[in-house]
N, C-alpha and C positions, 0 to 999 in steps of 0.2 A: 548951940542951936544950929540946925542944918537947913539947907536949901534943897528941898525935895522936888524932883520932877517925876510925876506919875504918868505912865503911858498905859492907857486902858484900851483893850481891843476885844470887843465882843459885838456881834451884829444885832442881838436881840435886846429890846428893852424888857426889863423885868427878869432877866436871866439871873441865875445864882451868882454869876461873876459880878453882877452889879452890887449885890450884897457884900461880896468880897472887897470890891472897891471902897464901899462905904466903911467897912471895918478897917481897911488900911488907912483911909483918911482920918478916921477917929483916932487911931493909934498915932499917926503922924502929927495930929494937931497938938499933942503935948511935947513932941520932940523937935518940931520944925519951926524955924523962924518964918519961913515962907514956903508955900506949896503951890506948884503949878500943875494943872491936870490937863492932859491931852487925851481926847477921845477920838481915835482914828476914824471910826465910822461916822461920828457926829460931824467931824471936820470934812467929810467927803474925800478923804485922802485916797489918791490913786496909787496902788502899790506897783503898778506896771512901770518897768524901766523905760523912761521916755527920753532921757538925756544921757548920751553915752560919749565917752572919749574915743580916740582912734583905736584903742585896744579893746573896745567893747565894754569898758567898766563904767558904772554909773558915776555921774558927776552931779554936783549940787545944782548948777545952773542958776537961773535968776527967778525961779518959782518962789513967790513970797511965802507960801506955806512951808516949803522946804527950808528956806532961809530962816524962818521963825523957829522951826524945829531944831535947826543947827544952833541957833542962838540960845535956845533953852538948854541944850546939852552943854554949851560952854558956860552957862550960868550956874547949873546945879552942882552940888557935891554928893548928892544921893539920887540914884536912879531906881525907880520902882516900876517893874513891868507886871501888868495883870492881864492874864489871857487864858483861854482854854487850850489844852494841848490836843491837836488833831494830827493823826497819822504820825505820832511820835515827835512832833515838832511844833514850832510856832505857826499860827494861822498865816495864810498868804498875806493878809493885810499887815501883820506885824513884821513878817519876814521882808516884805516890801519896804516898810519903814526903815529897817536895818539896812537893806541894800541901797536905798536912795538917800539916807541921811548920814550913815556911818561911812562916808566916802573920804577919799584923799583930800586933804585940806581941812577936814572937819575932825575926823577920828584918828587919822594917821597921815604921815608924809613919807615919801620914798627916801631911802637911805642907802648908803654904800655898805658893802660887807655882808656878813652872814645874816644880820638882822635887816631884811629888806624894807621893813616898815617900822617907823618910829611912832609911838603913840602920841596923840595930841590932846587927849582928854584926861590929863593928870589932875584936873580939878575934881573928877569923880572918884571918891574914896570909898563909896559903899554902893553896892548893887544888890537889889532884892528882886527876885522873880517869884511871883505868886501864880500858880497854875492849877487848873483842875484837869483830871485825866479820867476818861471813861473806864479805862482798864486798870488792873491792879498794879501795884508796885513791881511784882515779879514779872509781869508781862512787859512792863516798861523797861525793866533791867535787861530782859532778853532781847528787846528791840534796840538796846544800846543807849537809851535816853538821849536821843539826838538834840532835842530842845534844850536839855540841861547842859549838854556839852557846848552848844552854840553860846549859851549864856556864860558859863564858867571858863571856857577855853578860848572863846572868840571875843565877845564884847569886853570881858574883864581885862583882856590883854591890851586893849587900847586906852585903858584908864590908868589911874595912879598905880605905880609899880607895887604898892602894898594894898591895893584895893581889896576890900573884903566882900565876899559874896554870901548871900543868904538865899537858899532854895526852900520855898514853902509850897508844898504840893498836897492836894487832896486827891489821892488815887482812888479808883473804883467809885467815882461819884454816881455812876449809873445804878449802882446797887447800894448806895449809902443810905443811912437812916437820917431822919431829921436831927437826931442827937449828934451824929457824925458831922453833919454840915454845920450845926450850931457850934460844936466844939472847935471846928476849923476856923470859923469866923472869930471866935474868942482868941484863938492862938494867933491869928493874923494881927488882930488889934494889939494884943499883948507884945508880940515881937516888934512891931513897928513903933510902939510907944517907948521901947528901950533902945532905939537906935541912937548912937552917939552923935 
């Protein structure tokens, strides 16, 4: 059984991403011992970098919300991000959460030698990103899929050295049919119910 942390990021109540979150939670309910859900908009999270070190990098500081987010990262072994892709990447709210929480002392520590950063989130062995895209898969590939790279090449590198990543995306949601959207919800629930 897994300990899953779900980070949900969408500004509108009743949006399709809300249905995606519910499908993910339904799937996780059979695979997880415990699930914690963070809704960044409901929390009133401020993505703006407010606490910086002398090099201009974000630091955790003593903000209780950020300290709680960091504790949740240290607790979980499975991280699930649910968000819409805007301008080929994570929304500013989610990017701000990454900038402000995945900081030195939480996600990594400085080290000597060629590897300047040593990961600190070895407890996270599975990462899942679930995202919706207005444009097609081919357009996203032409743009370089920056959000996917942040997830698979950035966040995953701060986790367990054998952390597995799963990328679930509904491309072309702007022109998708009801059947397309329902199929994607079923896929999300099925995939998350099979997480080890």
